[in-house]
KENU-233165 format. One record per residue (C-alpha): residue number from 0; residue in three letters; x, y, z. Coordinates in steps of 0.1 Angstrom, whole numbers. Example, Ala and Ser with C-alpha at 12.3 -4.5 7.8 and 13.67 -1.06 7.14 Angstrom:
(pt 0; 'ala'; (123; -45; 78)),
(pt 1; 'ser'; (137; -11; 71)),
//
This chain:
(pt 0; 'met'; (-711; 1147; 914)),
(pt 1; 'ala'; (-721; 1179; 892)),
(pt 2; 'pro'; (-722; 1170; 856)),
(pt 3; 'ser'; (-693; 1175; 834)),
(pt 4; 'leu'; (-694; 1197; 802)),
(pt 5; 'val'; (-676; 1185; 772)),
(pt 6; 'val'; (-670; 1204; 744)),
(pt 7; 'asn'; (-674; 1184; 710)),
(pt 8; 'gly'; (-673; 1203; 678)),
(pt 9; 'asp'; (-701; 1223; 671)),
(pt 10; 'phe'; (-721; 1219; 702)),
(pt 11; 'ala'; (-714; 1214; 742)),
(pt 12; 'thr'; (-727; 1182; 757)),
(pt 13; 'val'; (-732; 1178; 795)),
(pt 14; 'gly'; (-717; 1145; 806)),
(pt 15; 'pro'; (-731; 1121; 825)),
(pt 16; 'ala'; (-738; 1128; 863)),
(pt 17; 'ser'; (-737; 1102; 890)),
(pt 18; 'thr'; (-773; 1090; 884)),
(pt 19; 'ala'; (-780; 1111; 851)),
(pt 20; 'gly'; (-763; 1088; 826)),
(pt 21; 'arg'; (-773; 1107; 795)),
(pt 22; 'leu'; (-763; 1132; 771)),
(pt 23; 'ala'; (-781; 1169; 767)),
(pt 24; 'ser'; (-769; 1196; 741)),
(pt 25; 'val'; (-765; 1229; 751)),
(pt 26; 'tyr'; (-763; 1253; 721)),
(pt 27; 'ser'; (-754; 1293; 721)),
(pt 28; 'glu'; (-777; 1319; 709)),
(pt 29; 'val'; (-756; 1318; 674)),
(pt 30; 'gln'; (-755; 1284; 672)),
(pt 31; 'ser'; (-794; 1283; 677)),
(pt 32; 'ser'; (-800; 1308; 654)),
(pt 33; 'arg'; (-780; 1291; 625)),
(pt 34; 'ile'; (-800; 1257; 632)),
(pt 35; 'asp'; (-834; 1277; 630)),
(pt 36; 'gln'; (-826; 1295; 600)),
(pt 37; 'pro'; (-849; 1289; 571)),
(pt 38; 'leu'; (-829; 1281; 539)),
(pt 39; 'pro'; (-839; 1294; 502)),
(pt 40; 'leu'; (-852; 1271; 482)),
(pt 41; 'pro'; (-853; 1267; 441)),
(pt 42; 'ser'; (-889; 1281; 432)),
(pt 43; 'val'; (-902; 1249; 415)),
(pt 44; 'leu'; (-898; 1234; 454)),
(pt 45; 'lys'; (-913; 1259; 472)),
(pt 46; 'asn'; (-947; 1247; 454)),
(pt 47; 'pro'; (-962; 1215; 448)),
(pt 48; 'phe'; (-945; 1196; 421)),
(pt 49; 'lys'; (-941; 1165; 401)),
(pt 50; 'ile'; (-913; 1143; 385)),
(pt 51; 'val'; (-916; 1137; 350)),
(pt 52; 'asp'; (-893; 1123; 322)),
(pt 53; 'gly'; (-871; 1147; 301)),
(pt 54; 'pro'; (-845; 1146; 272)),
(pt 55; 'pro'; (-825; 1114; 270)),
(pt 56; 'ser'; (-789; 1117; 287)),
(pt 57; 'ser'; (-759; 1122; 265)),
(pt 58; 'ala'; (-722; 1134; 268)),
(pt 59; 'ala'; (-708; 1166; 261)),
(pt 60; 'gly'; (-676; 1151; 248)),
(pt 61; 'asn'; (-669; 1116; 232)),
(pt 62; 'pro'; (-708; 1100; 233)),
(pt 63; 'asp'; (-698; 1070; 212)),
(pt 64; 'glu'; (-671; 1064; 235)),
(pt 65; 'ile'; (-691; 1068; 270)),
(pt 66; 'ala'; (-718; 1049; 254)),
(pt 67; 'lys'; (-700; 1021; 253)),
(pt 68; 'leu'; (-684; 1022; 286)),
(pt 69; 'phe'; (-719; 1030; 303)),
(pt 70; 'pro'; (-744; 1008; 276)),
(pt 71; 'asn'; (-768; 1002; 306)),
(pt 72; 'leu'; (-773; 1038; 315)),
(pt 73; 'phe'; (-763; 1057; 285)),
(pt 74; 'gly'; (-793; 1074; 268)),
(pt 75; 'gln'; (-819; 1072; 295)),
(pt 76; 'pro'; (-846; 1099; 301)),
(pt 77; 'ser'; (-835; 1125; 325)),
(pt 78; 'ala'; (-856; 1137; 355)),
(pt 79; 'met'; (-873; 1170; 357)),
(pt 80; 'leu'; (-889; 1188; 384)),
(pt 81; 'val'; (-920; 1209; 370)),
(pt 82; 'pro'; (-948; 1225; 390)),
(pt 83; 'ser'; (-980; 1204; 396)),
(pt 84; 'ala'; (-1016; 1220; 402)),
(pt 85; 'glu'; (-1025; 1182; 415)),
(pt 86; 'gly'; (-1001; 1188; 443)),
(pt 87; 'ser'; (-971; 1169; 450)),
(pt 88; 'ile'; (-977; 1132; 454)),
(pt 89; 'gln'; (-970; 1116; 483)),
(pt 90; 'ser'; (-963; 1079; 487)),
(pt 91; 'asp'; (-969; 1053; 509)),
(pt 92; 'gln'; (-942; 1033; 500)),
(pt 93; 'lys'; (-911; 1035; 524)),
(pt 94; 'leu'; (-877; 1037; 510)),
(pt 95; 'lys'; (-843; 1029; 522)),
(pt 96; 'ile'; (-818; 1053; 508)),
(pt 97; 'gly'; (-780; 1056; 516)),
(pt 98; 'val'; (-758; 1087; 514)),
(pt 99; 'val'; (-718; 1090; 514)),
(pt 100; 'leu'; (-695; 1120; 512)),
(pt 101; 'ser'; (-665; 1116; 491)),
(pt 102; 'gly'; (-637; 1137; 485)),
(pt 103; 'gly'; (-624; 1170; 503)),
(pt 104; 'gln'; (-654; 1189; 523)),
(pt 105; 'ala'; (-673; 1217; 510)),
(pt 106; 'pro'; (-701; 1240; 527)),
(pt 107; 'gly'; (-736; 1228; 523)),
(pt 108; 'gly'; (-727; 1188; 526)),
(pt 109; 'his'; (-749; 1185; 555)),
(pt 110; 'asn'; (-772; 1206; 539)),
(pt 111; 'val'; (-776; 1180; 516)),
(pt 112; 'ile'; (-780; 1155; 537)),
(pt 113; 'cys'; (-805; 1171; 554)),
(pt 114; 'gly'; (-822; 1180; 526)),
(pt 115; 'ile'; (-826; 1143; 517)),
(pt 116; 'phe'; (-839; 1135; 552)),
(pt 117; 'asp'; (-867; 1165; 550)),
(pt 118; 'tyr'; (-877; 1155; 517)),
(pt 119; 'leu'; (-881; 1115; 527)),
(pt 120; 'gln'; (-902; 1122; 558)),
(pt 121; 'asp'; (-926; 1148; 542)),
(pt 122; 'tyr'; (-932; 1127; 509)),
(pt 123; 'val'; (-924; 1091; 519)),
(pt 124; 'lys'; (-931; 1091; 555)),
(pt 125; 'gly'; (-915; 1061; 575)),
(pt 126; 'ser'; (-884; 1061; 552)),
(pt 127; 'thr'; (-849; 1053; 563)),
(pt 128; 'leu'; (-816; 1072; 556)),
(pt 129; 'tyr'; (-782; 1055; 561)),
(pt 130; 'gly'; (-750; 1074; 561)),
(pt 131; 'phe'; (-718; 1057; 552)),
(pt 132; 'lys'; (-687; 1063; 572)),
(pt 133; 'gly'; (-655; 1073; 560)),
(pt 134; 'gly'; (-665; 1082; 523)),
(pt 135; 'pro'; (-668; 1051; 498)),
(pt 136; 'ala'; (-649; 1029; 522)),
(pt 137; 'gly'; (-678; 1028; 544)),
(pt 138; 'ile'; (-698; 1013; 514)),
(pt 139; 'met'; (-672; 986; 508)),
(pt 140; 'arg'; (-671; 976; 548)),
(pt 141; 'cys'; (-704; 983; 553)),
(pt 142; 'lys'; (-700; 1009; 577)),
(pt 143; 'tyr'; (-729; 1032; 583)),
(pt 144; 'val'; (-753; 1048; 611)),
(pt 145; 'glu'; (-788; 1057; 606)),
(pt 146; 'leu'; (-796; 1093; 605)),
(pt 147; 'thr'; (-821; 1100; 623)),
(pt 148; 'ala'; (-839; 1139; 632)),
(pt 149; 'glu'; (-820; 1142; 664)),
(pt 150; 'tyr'; (-787; 1126; 650)),
(pt 151; 'ile'; (-784; 1154; 621)),
(pt 152; 'his'; (-800; 1183; 641)),
(pt 153; 'pro'; (-769; 1195; 651)),
(pt 154; 'tyr'; (-758; 1197; 616)),
(pt 155; 'arg'; (-784; 1217; 602)),
(pt 156; 'asn'; (-772; 1249; 582)),
(pt 157; 'gln'; (-740; 1250; 585)),
(pt 158; 'leu'; (-729; 1272; 558)),
(pt 159; 'ile'; (-750; 1300; 577)),
(pt 160; 'his'; (-732; 1327; 593)),
(pt 161; 'leu'; (-699; 1321; 573)),
(pt 162; 'phe'; (-679; 1348; 591)),
(pt 163; 'ile'; (-696; 1343; 626)),
(pt 164; 'ala'; (-702; 1305; 630)),
(pt 165; 'asn'; (-691; 1285; 602)),
(pt 166; 'gln'; (-694; 1250; 606)),
(pt 167; 'gly'; (-691; 1238; 571)),
(pt 168; 'gly'; (-673; 1206; 573)),
(pt 169; 'phe'; (-687; 1167; 567)),
(pt 170; 'asp'; (-678; 1154; 602)),
(pt 171; 'met'; (-714; 1141; 604)),
(pt 172; 'ile'; (-702; 1111; 587)),
(pt 173; 'cys'; (-670; 1121; 572)),
(pt 174; 'ser'; (-656; 1117; 540)),
(pt 175; 'gly'; (-629; 1098; 522)),
(pt 176; 'arg'; (-612; 1092; 488)),
(pt 177; 'asp'; (-612; 1054; 482)),
(pt 178; 'lys'; (-625; 1046; 449)),
(pt 179; 'ile'; (-644; 1011; 440)),
(pt 180; 'glu'; (-633; 1001; 410)),
(pt 181; 'thr'; (-617; 961; 413)),
(pt 182; 'pro'; (-642; 936; 409)),
(pt 183; 'glu'; (-638; 923; 449)),
(pt 184; 'gln'; (-645; 958; 456)),
(pt 185; 'phe'; (-676; 960; 436)),
(pt 186; 'lys'; (-689; 927; 451)),
(pt 187; 'gln'; (-684; 944; 486)),
(pt 188; 'ala'; (-704; 973; 473)),
(pt 189; 'glu'; (-732; 950; 464)),
(pt 190; 'glu'; (-732; 929; 494)),
(pt 191; 'thr'; (-739; 961; 514)),
(pt 192; 'val'; (-767; 974; 496)),
(pt 193; 'leu'; (-782; 940; 496)),
(pt 194; 'lys'; (-780; 939; 532)),
(pt 195; 'leu'; (-794; 971; 537)),
(pt 196; 'asp'; (-820; 965; 511)),
(pt 197; 'leu'; (-813; 999; 498)),
(pt 198; 'asp'; (-835; 1016; 469)),
(pt 199; 'gly'; (-810; 1045; 463)),
(pt 200; 'leu'; (-775; 1055; 470)),
(pt 201; 'leu'; (-764; 1092; 470)),
(pt 202; 'val'; (-728; 1102; 464)),
(pt 203; 'ile'; (-718; 1134; 472)),
(pt 204; 'gly'; (-687; 1143; 452)),
(pt 205; 'gly'; (-666; 1157; 429)),
(pt 206; 'asp'; (-657; 1146; 390)),
(pt 207; 'asp'; (-638; 1116; 405)),
(pt 208; 'ser'; (-664; 1105; 429)),
(pt 209; 'asn'; (-691; 1112; 402)),
(pt 210; 'thr'; (-673; 1089; 381)),
(pt 211; 'asn'; (-673; 1064; 407)),
(pt 212; 'ala'; (-713; 1067; 414)),
(pt 213; 'cys'; (-716; 1062; 376)),
(pt 214; 'leu'; (-696; 1031; 378)),
(pt 215; 'leu'; (-716; 1020; 407)),
(pt 216; 'ala'; (-749; 1026; 388)),
(pt 217; 'glu'; (-737; 1007; 356)),
(pt 218; 'asn'; (-728; 978; 379)),
(pt 219; 'phe'; (-761; 975; 396)),
(pt 220; 'arg'; (-779; 981; 366)),
(pt 221; 'gly'; (-759; 955; 347)),
(pt 222; 'lys'; (-772; 928; 376)),
(pt 223; 'asn'; (-806; 940; 379)),
(pt 224; 'met'; (-805; 953; 413)),
(pt 225; 'lys'; (-832; 977; 424)),
(pt 226; 'thr'; (-805; 1002; 440)),
(pt 227; 'arg'; (-804; 1034; 417)),
(pt 228; 'val'; (-774; 1057; 422)),
(pt 229; 'ile'; (-777; 1093; 422)),
(pt 230; 'gly'; (-744; 1118; 422)),
(pt 231; 'cys'; (-744; 1152; 435)),
(pt 232; 'pro'; (-717; 1176; 423)),
(pt 233; 'lys'; (-697; 1190; 452)),
(pt 234; 'thr'; (-663; 1206; 444)),
(pt 235; 'ile'; (-648; 1240; 455)),
(pt 236; 'asp'; (-626; 1240; 422)),
(pt 237; 'gly'; (-660; 1248; 402)),
(pt 238; 'asp'; (-652; 1222; 372)),
(pt 239; 'leu'; (-683; 1205; 373)),
(pt 240; 'lys'; (-707; 1225; 350)),
(pt 241; 'ser'; (-729; 1221; 328)),
(pt 242; 'lys'; (-767; 1237; 319)),
(pt 243; 'glu'; (-781; 1220; 350)),
(pt 244; 'val'; (-753; 1228; 373)),
(pt 245; 'pro'; (-741; 1263; 367)),
(pt 246; 'thr'; (-719; 1262; 398)),
(pt 247; 'ser'; (-714; 1232; 425)),
(pt 248; 'phe'; (-718; 1240; 458)),
(pt 249; 'gly'; (-685; 1253; 478)),
(pt 250; 'phe'; (-671; 1273; 449)),
(pt 251; 'asp'; (-686; 1306; 454)),
(pt 252; 'thr'; (-673; 1305; 496)),
(pt 253; 'ala'; (-641; 1291; 489)),
(pt 254; 'cys'; (-634; 1321; 463)),
(pt 255; 'lys'; (-648; 1346; 490)),
(pt 256; 'ile'; (-623; 1333; 517)),
(pt 257; 'tyr'; (-592; 1331; 492)),
(pt 258; 'ala'; (-599; 1365; 478)),
(pt 259; 'glu'; (-600; 1377; 513)),
(pt 260; 'met'; (-567; 1361; 522)),
(pt 261; 'ile'; (-546; 1373; 485)),
(pt 262; 'gly'; (-562; 1410; 495)),
(pt 263; 'asn'; (-546; 1408; 528)),
(pt 264; 'val'; (-515; 1397; 511)),
(pt 265; 'met'; (-516; 1425; 487)),
(pt 266; 'ile'; (-521; 1451; 515)),
(pt 267; 'asp'; (-488; 1436; 532)),
(pt 268; 'ala'; (-471; 1435; 499)),
(pt 269; 'arg'; (-477; 1470; 493)),
(pt 270; 'ser'; (-469; 1482; 527)),
(pt 271; 'thr'; (-435; 1461; 529)),
(pt 272; 'gly'; (-425; 1473; 493)),
(pt 273; 'lys'; (-400; 1447; 489)),
(pt 274; 'tyr'; (-418; 1413; 484)),
(pt 275; 'tyr'; (-430; 1393; 453)),
(pt 276; 'his'; (-457; 1370; 468)),
(pt 277; 'phe'; (-466; 1337; 448)),
(pt 278; 'val'; (-497; 1323; 460)),
(pt 279; 'arg'; (-509; 1289; 448)),
(pt 280; 'leu'; (-546; 1286; 450)),
(pt 281; 'met'; (-568; 1249; 448)),
(pt 282; 'gly'; (-578; 1236; 416)),
(pt 283; 'arg'; (-561; 1204; 404)),
(pt 284; 'ala'; (-577; 1202; 367)),
(pt 285; 'ala'; (-593; 1237; 367)),
(pt 286; 'ser'; (-580; 1274; 375)),
(pt 287; 'his'; (-619; 1285; 377)),
(pt 288; 'ile'; (-610; 1297; 417)),
(pt 289; 'thr'; (-576; 1313; 403)),
(pt 290; 'leu'; (-593; 1329; 376)),
(pt 291; 'glu'; (-627; 1342; 402)),
(pt 292; 'cys'; (-601; 1351; 432)),
(pt 293; 'ala'; (-581; 1375; 401)),
(pt 294; 'leu'; (-612; 1391; 391)),
(pt 295; 'gln'; (-623; 1397; 428)),
(pt 296; 'thr'; (-586; 1413; 440)),
(pt 297; 'his'; (-567; 1422; 406)),
(pt 298; 'pro'; (-537; 1412; 416)),
(pt 299; 'asn'; (-503; 1418; 392)),
(pt 300; 'ile'; (-500; 1386; 373)),
(pt 301; 'ser'; (-526; 1356; 369)),
(pt 302; 'ile'; (-514; 1324; 356)),
(pt 303; 'ile'; (-547; 1307; 340)),
(pt 304; 'gly'; (-536; 1270; 333)),
(pt 305; 'glu'; (-563; 1264; 304)),
(pt 306; 'glu'; (-546; 1295; 285)),
(pt 307; 'val'; (-510; 1277; 295)),
(pt 308; 'ala'; (-524; 1248; 276)),
(pt 309; 'ala'; (-542; 1263; 245)),
(pt 310; 'lys'; (-512; 1282; 240)),
(pt 311; 'lys'; (-487; 1253; 245)),
(pt 312; 'gln'; (-466; 1271; 266)),
(pt 313; 'thr'; (-432; 1260; 283)),
(pt 314; 'leu'; (-422; 1261; 319)),
(pt 315; 'lys'; (-395; 1286; 303)),
(pt 316; 'asn'; (-424; 1307; 288)),
(pt 317; 'ile'; (-439; 1313; 319)),
(pt 318; 'thr'; (-410; 1319; 334)),
(pt 319; 'asp'; (-401; 1347; 311)),
(pt 320; 'tyr'; (-438; 1364; 312)),
(pt 321; 'ile'; (-431; 1367; 349)),
(pt 322; 'val'; (-396; 1381; 348)),
(pt 323; 'asn'; (-407; 1406; 322)),
(pt 324; 'val'; (-436; 1420; 343)),
(pt 325; 'ile'; (-411; 1422; 372)),
(pt 326; 'leu'; (-385; 1443; 350)),
(pt 327; 'lys'; (-416; 1466; 339)),
(pt 328; 'arg'; (-422; 1470; 372)),
(pt 329; 'ala'; (-391; 1477; 389)),
(pt 330; 'glu'; (-385; 1503; 359)),
(pt 331; 'leu'; (-414; 1522; 379)),
(pt 332; 'gly'; (-402; 1517; 412)),
(pt 333; 'tyr'; (-419; 1489; 422)),
(pt 334; 'asn'; (-401; 1459; 436)),
(pt 335; 'tyr'; (-433; 1439; 449)),
(pt 336; 'gly'; (-461; 1423; 439)),
(pt 337; 'val'; (-489; 1396; 444)),
(pt 338; 'ile'; (-487; 1365; 413)),
(pt 339; 'leu'; (-514; 1338; 416)),
(pt 340; 'ile'; (-511; 1301; 404)),
(pt 341; 'pro'; (-537; 1274; 401)),
(pt 342; 'glu'; (-526; 1239; 421)),
(pt 343; 'gly'; (-528; 1220; 387)),
(pt 344; 'leu'; (-505; 1248; 369)),
(pt 345; 'ile'; (-477; 1220; 363)),
(pt 346; 'asp'; (-500; 1195; 350)),
(pt 347; 'phe'; (-515; 1221; 323)),
(pt 348; 'ile'; (-478; 1223; 306)),
(pt 349; 'pro'; (-478; 1202; 277)),
(pt 350; 'glu'; (-442; 1195; 280)),
(pt 351; 'val'; (-448; 1184; 317)),
(pt 352; 'gln'; (-480; 1165; 307)),
(pt 353; 'tyr'; (-456; 1143; 286)),
(pt 354; 'leu'; (-432; 1138; 311)),
(pt 355; 'ile'; (-457; 1129; 339)),
(pt 356; 'ala'; (-472; 1101; 312)),
(pt 357; 'glu'; (-438; 1086; 311)),
(pt 358; 'leu'; (-432; 1087; 350)),
(pt 359; 'asn'; (-463; 1072; 357)),
(pt 360; 'glu'; (-459; 1044; 331)),
(pt 361; 'ile'; (-424; 1039; 351)),
(pt 362; 'leu'; (-441; 1039; 386)),
(pt 363; 'ala'; (-466; 1015; 376)),
(pt 364; 'his'; (-442; 990; 364)),
(pt 365; 'asp'; (-405; 996; 380)),
(pt 366; 'ile'; (-384; 1007; 406)),
(pt 367; 'ile'; (-370; 1042; 411)),
(pt 368; 'asp'; (-334; 1030; 419)),
(pt 369; 'glu'; (-310; 1054; 436)),
(pt 370; 'asn'; (-287; 1052; 409)),
(pt 371; 'gly'; (-311; 1068; 384)),
(pt 372; 'leu'; (-309; 1036; 360)),
(pt 373; 'trp'; (-348; 1045; 359)),
(pt 374; 'lys'; (-345; 1078; 339)),
(pt 375; 'lys'; (-329; 1059; 306)),
(pt 376; 'lys'; (-365; 1053; 297)),
(pt 377; 'leu'; (-376; 1085; 296)),
(pt 378; 'thr'; (-375; 1104; 259)),
(pt 379; 'asp'; (-347; 1128; 258)),
(pt 380; 'gln'; (-372; 1158; 257)),
(pt 381; 'ser'; (-385; 1142; 290)),
(pt 382; 'leu'; (-351; 1136; 307)),
(pt 383; 'lys'; (-340; 1171; 295)),
(pt 384; 'leu'; (-369; 1189; 313)),
(pt 385; 'phe'; (-369; 1165; 343)),
(pt 386; 'glu'; (-332; 1177; 350)),
(pt 387; 'phe'; (-339; 1214; 347)),
(pt 388; 'leu'; (-362; 1208; 372)),
(pt 389; 'pro'; (-352; 1217; 412)),
(pt 390; 'arg'; (-346; 1189; 425)),
(pt 391; 'ala'; (-373; 1193; 452)),
(pt 392; 'ile'; (-399; 1195; 424)),
(pt 393; 'gln'; (-385; 1159; 411)),
(pt 394; 'glu'; (-387; 1142; 442)),
(pt 395; 'gln'; (-425; 1158; 445)),
(pt 396; 'leu'; (-434; 1143; 410)),
(pt 397; 'leu'; (-424; 1108; 419)),
(pt 398; 'leu'; (-445; 1108; 450)),
(pt 399; 'glu'; (-468; 1079; 451)),
(pt 400; 'arg'; (-500; 1085; 430)),
(pt 401; 'asp'; (-536; 1093; 446)),
(pt 402; 'pro'; (-564; 1063; 445)),
(pt 403; 'his'; (-577; 1078; 412)),
(pt 404; 'gly'; (-541; 1079; 396)),
(pt 405; 'asn'; (-538; 1115; 395)),
(pt 406; 'val'; (-504; 1132; 404)),
(pt 407; 'gln'; (-507; 1146; 437)),
(pt 408; 'val'; (-504; 1181; 430)),
(pt 409; 'ala'; (-515; 1193; 461)),
(pt 410; 'lys'; (-478; 1181; 474)),
(pt 411; 'ile'; (-459; 1201; 444)),
(pt 412; 'glu'; (-449; 1230; 454)),
(pt 413; 'thr'; (-453; 1250; 421)),
(pt 414; 'glu'; (-450; 1283; 436)),
(pt 415; 'lys'; (-414; 1276; 448)),
(pt 416; 'met'; (-405; 1262; 418)),
(pt 417; 'leu'; (-414; 1296; 400)),
(pt 418; 'ile'; (-398; 1316; 425)),
(pt 419; 'gln'; (-362; 1297; 419)),
(pt 420; 'met'; (-365; 1301; 385)),
(pt 421; 'val'; (-375; 1336; 382)),
(pt 422; 'glu'; (-347; 1343; 406)),
(pt 423; 'thr'; (-321; 1323; 383)),
(pt 424; 'glu'; (-338; 1345; 352)),
(pt 425; 'leu'; (-333; 1378; 373)),
(pt 426; 'lys'; (-299; 1370; 383)),
(pt 427; 'lys'; (-289; 1368; 344)),
(pt 428; 'lys'; (-305; 1400; 338)),
(pt 429; 'gln'; (-286; 1419; 367)),
(pt 430; 'gln'; (-256; 1404; 350)),
(pt 431; 'glu'; (-263; 1419; 318)),
(pt 432; 'gly'; (-275; 1453; 336)),
(pt 433; 'leu'; (-311; 1450; 333)),
(pt 434; 'tyr'; (-322; 1447; 364)),
(pt 435; 'lys'; (-311; 1463; 395)),
(pt 436; 'gly'; (-336; 1442; 419)),
(pt 437; 'pro'; (-337; 1435; 446)),
(pt 438; 'phe'; (-359; 1405; 444)),
(pt 439; 'met'; (-375; 1382; 476)),
(pt 440; 'gly'; (-401; 1361; 467)),
(pt 441; 'gln'; (-425; 1350; 493)),
(pt 442; 'ser'; (-444; 1315; 487)),
(pt 443; 'his'; (-482; 1303; 498)),
(pt 444; 'phe'; (-503; 1275; 496)),
(pt 445; 'phe'; (-540; 1286; 500)),
(pt 446; 'gly'; (-551; 1252; 499)),
(pt 447; 'tyr'; (-559; 1224; 524)),
(pt 448; 'leu'; (-547; 1243; 554)),
(pt 449; 'phe'; (-572; 1270; 547)),
(pt 450; 'his'; (-599; 1243; 534)),
(pt 451; 'phe'; (-592; 1231; 570)),
(pt 452; 'leu'; (-594; 1261; 588)),
(pt 453; 'phe'; (-627; 1278; 571)),
(pt 454; 'phe'; (-645; 1243; 557)),
(pt 455; 'ser'; (-639; 1226; 590)),
(pt 456; 'arg'; (-639; 1244; 620)),
//
């Protein structure tokens, strides 16, 4: 019997023949080129280096409060890599390190894992790297795989050849959004690291995931466990920034992909000349992607959540701003355009923040009854705003919160809400003789769909 060819993600494998009973990887020329591509390294890693203690760690905001929350971690020395004339020190002490992917996928995640593996083999020979499967849940359930050279080989350099063979997913060990926060969950994590005798645990994730890592580190340190926890900043939203981290990996790729799609929409809008495209972009707690895409594409309107919050704008303010731009463009004969909106816009609006806070309290303790009696627990201001919103948005605001307690803003169709509100205001302008139209809105969400298409294939 001839062997069968089975396509499995990044590469094809030859299935077992009648007597072979083994798998063999078959790579295309492009895949081989990607795997063998040397990656650029920071200058300090190109030559011998050593690790020295840096300044004590602190916090950008609320240091006293954070010091109380993390008494075992706050103020510990930061680590610095500096060139060494004596050469990099190789250790004879074999290490056991665990790594976990947490949150949404981003190009480069696999290369972080490969970098850890290579470092361990180069400087701490004979060390073991474990990958926890399915995100933080893999730690709690002790679901892991030993990452060997053969295992990680197909996943190397999966952010190279972006537009030819992009393979930037997290499928090596997969990711998850679980949170480790209850005493039972901390106990499960402790049992796992003790069972594997881990010297270190690396959490690759965004702001919530790194908070998780910090809580784990505080818990382990408080119990004098040897396992050290490191957080690696990963978020395409670009909301993890500091002096040491000018931008997290994934942000640049996301902006390039989205900017290309926005450019296509802009050409379509100009070609048809009759649609206003409302484009919602990823970014729950920050508008960095929206701002960067606006700088790259120059749309007609860009709503920046941080500006909305700083100016304490209402939904009516935002709607009126969009309507005024549409009116001015109509006077010039342009009844089309492109409007960029950040995913988390609704959470930046002060009046909506108050509403969401009240809804969170109600959802945590009460049942949303069909008769609407629960609404009596809203303040007059929040009730008025809630009733003002389109019914679809009302329902989306009442959806179950994510594991971190956040409103699932990806499921709130802010762009459709704004289209409806703008359309209502423009009808009033038509009745007043101030607008002749027509207005036709098209909604787009360049979020997890495009995240999946470009970062997971």
